[in-house]
C-alpha positions in Angstrom: -2.3 -4.2 13.8 -3.5 -0.7 14.9 -6.0 0.6 12.4 -4.3 4.0 12.1 -1.1 2.3 11.0 -2.6 0.5 8.1 -0.9 2.7 5.5 2.4 2.5 7.3 2.1 -1.3 7.2 0.7 -1.6 3.7 2.8 0.9 1.8 6.1 -1.0 2.1 4.4 -4.2 0.9 3.3 -2.5 -2.3 6.9 -2.2 -3.3 7.4 -6.0 -3.2 6.4 -8.7 -5.6 3.5 -9.7 -3.4 0.0 -9.7 -4.9 -2.9 -7.9 -3.1 -4.3 -11.3 -1.8 -0.8 -12.2 -0.5 -0.5 -8.8 1.2 -3.9 -9.3 2.8 -2.8 -12.7 4.1 0.5 -11.2 5.4 -1.4 -8.5 7.3 -4.3 -10.7 8.4 -6.8 -8.6 6.5 -9.5 -9.3 3.9 -8.5 -8.9 0.2 -11.3 -6.3 0.0 -9.9 -4.2 2.9 -6.5 -4.2 1.3 -7.9 -3.4 -2.2 -9.9 -0.5 -0.8 -7.0 0.9 1.2 -4.7 0.7 -1.8 -7.2 2.7 -3.9 -7.2 5.4 -1.2 -3.4 5.4 -1.2 -3.4 5.8 -5.0 -5.8 8.7 -4.7 -3.9 10.5 -2.0 -0.6 10.1 -3.9 -2.1 11.0 -7.2 -1.2 7.7 -8.7 -2.9 5.5 -11.3 -0.9 2.3 -10.7 1.1 0.5 -8.1 4.4 1.5 -9.5 3.4 5.1 -9.7 2.2 5.0 -6.0 5.5 3.4 -4.9 7.5 6.0 -6.9 5.5 8.9 -5.5 5.7 7.5 -1.9 9.5 7.4 -2.3 9.6 10.9 -3.8 7.8 12.4 -0.8 9.7 10.3 1.8 7.1 7.8 2.8 9.2 4.9 1.5 12.9 4.4 1.6 14.7 3.4 -1.7 
């Protein structure tokens, strides 16, 4: 995985049923790396939860329906 593509790889997985530890395993990253990056995504999207982040990402065209 290319470091600059982490959001691109991580964001679609947030819209699944996978837990953060499962996402970390899927992307071969540590749970803490995924957790930190998810928090940054929430901040950038102005979201307080995973569902809000997914909805906002879809609204701005970062995720397909």
